[in-house]
C-alpha positions in Angstrom: -0.3 -0.1 -0.2 1.4 3.5 -1.1 2.1 5.8 1.7 -0.4 8.3 2.2 0.3 11.7 0.4 1.1 14.3 2.9 -1.5 17.1 4.1 -1.2 20.7 4.7 -2.6 20.7 7.4 -0.3 17.9 9.7 2.7 19.5 7.6 1.6 23.2 9.3 1.0 21.7 12.5 4.3 20.2 13.1 6.4 22.7 12.0 4.8 25.1 14.7 5.6 21.9 17.2 9.3 22.1 16.2 10.2 18.7 16.5 8.2 17.8 19.7 5.5 15.0 19.5 2.3 16.4 19.6 0.9 13.4 21.8 3.3 14.3 24.6 2.6 17.4 24.8 0.6 19.0 27.9 -2.8 20.3 27.1 -1.3 24.1 27.5 1.5 23.6 24.9 -0.8 21.7 22.8 -3.3 24.1 22.5 -0.4 27.3 21.8 0.9 25.2 19.0 -2.5 24.5 17.8 -3.2 28.1 18.0 -0.2 29.0 15.9 -0.6 26.5 13.5 -4.2 27.8 13.4 -3.5 31.1 12.7 -1.2 30.2 9.6 -3.8 28.0 8.2 -6.5 30.4 8.3 -4.0 32.8 6.6 -3.2 30.1 3.7 -7.0 29.3 3.4 -7.9 33.4 3.2 -5.2 33.3 0.5 -5.6 30.2 -1.4 -8.8 28.4 -0.2 -8.5 26.0 -3.3 -4.8 25.2 -2.2 -5.7 24.8 1.6 -9.4 23.2 1.0 -8.4 20.9 -2.1 -11.1 18.5 -2.6 -12.7 19.0 0.8 -16.2 18.5 1.1 -17.6 20.7 3.8 -20.7 19.1 5.1 -23.0 19.5 7.8 -20.7 18.5 10.8 -17.7 20.8 9.2 -20.1 23.4 8.7 -21.3 23.3 12.3 -17.3 23.6 13.4 -16.7 26.7 11.2 -19.9 28.1 12.4 -19.0 27.4 15.9 -15.4 29.2 15.6 -17.5 32.4 13.5 -20.3 32.4 17.0 -17.4 32.7 18.8 -14.9 35.0 17.2 -18.6 37.6 17.2 -19.0 36.9 20.4 -15.6 37.8 21.6 -15.2 40.6 19.5 -19.0 42.3 20.4 -17.6 41.6 24.2 -14.7 43.5 23.8 -16.3 46.3 22.1 -18.6 46.6 25.4 -16.1 46.6 27.9 -12.8 47.6 26.5 -11.3 47.8 29.9 -12.1 44.0 30.9 -12.0 41.8 27.9 -9.4 40.5 26.0 -9.6 39.9 22.6 -9.3 36.1 21.2 -8.9 35.3 17.5 -10.7 32.6 15.5 -7.8 30.4 15.8 -7.7 30.8 19.3 -11.1 29.2 19.6 -10.1 26.6 16.9 -6.9 25.7 19.0 -9.1 25.5 22.1 -11.6 23.3 20.9 -9.0 21.1 18.9 -6.6 21.0 21.8 -9.6 19.8 24.0 -11.0 17.3 21.8 -7.7 15.7 20.7 -6.7 15.8 25.0 -10.4 14.7 25.7 -10.0 11.6 23.1 -6.9 10.6 23.2 -6.3 11.4 19.8 -3.5 13.4 19.6 -1.5 12.6 16.5 0.3 14.9 14.2 -2.0 13.4 11.6 -5.6 13.8 13.0 -4.8 17.5 15.1 -3.2 18.9 11.8 -5.9 17.4 9.6 -8.7 18.7 11.8 -7.4 21.9 12.2 -6.4 21.9 8.6 -10.2 21.4 7.6 -11.7 23.2 9.9 -9.9 26.7 9.2 -10.4 25.8 5.2 -14.1 25.6 6.0 -13.9 28.8 8.2 -12.0 30.3 5.5 -14.9 29.5 2.7 -18.0 29.8 4.7 -17.4 32.9 7.0 -14.8 34.9 4.4 -16.1 38.4 5.3 -15.7 37.7 9.1 -12.1 36.6 8.1 -11.5 39.2 6.1 -12.3 41.7 9.2 -10.6 39.6 11.7 -7.0 39.4 9.2 -7.3 43.3 8.9 -7.6 44.1 12.8 -5.0 41.7 13.7 -2.7 43.1 10.6 -3.9 47.0 12.6 -2.2 44.8 16.0 0.7 43.5 14.6 1.4 46.6 12.8 1.1 49.1 16.2 3.3 46.3 17.7 6.0 46.4 15.0 6.0 49.8 15.5 6.9 50.0 18.8 9.4 47.4 18.2 11.0 48.9 15.2 10.4 45.9 13.4 8.5 44.6 10.0 5.0 43.6 10.9 3.9 39.8 10.8 1.2 39.0 8.1 -1.2 36.1 8.6 -1.7 36.0 4.8 1.6 36.6 3.5 3.4 33.7 5.8 0.1 31.4 5.0 1.3 31.8 1.4 5.0 31.0 2.0 4.3 27.9 4.2 1.7 26.8 1.3 4.4 27.4 -1.2 7.4 25.6 1.2 5.1 22.7 1.5 3.9 22.4 -2.0 8.2 22.4 -3.0 8.2 20.1 -0.4 5.9 17.8 -2.3 7.4 18.4 -5.5 11.0 17.5 -4.0 9.8 14.0 -2.7 
């Protein structure tokens, strides 16, 4: 039986895990790695929707997961606007990461492949089904990142650019092997 074709989600997850096995991570570390990977996956899915989702069929379960990320993101932003002094802004990739890390920890399915596929699938579904919300979120994130970078006198990070770069690196690696 031939080896399965590598998937972008698990590949991105492994980049952020820095060689540390996902299954051995404590929950807080797993959630952090998932959040970092999910932010790049959302950027890539926004930049190149077809390349990230491929032949992904967004059925009711996956559409529901994407809708849950969108709802939690909307609720979080609304809470932030209502109480700017006592609310912490959380991004869609944070909601996604917490859910996936919790599921993986609870079910014992914390393999690079399982977690990465789930992150990639939901990020692609969210970017496809809730593109307008993601555009607004990415713009706000860019504004925040630019403000931080200006105070640190550094070039601001850009999730869409980073997602594209990771996707290009993944595709290059796949054609080289």
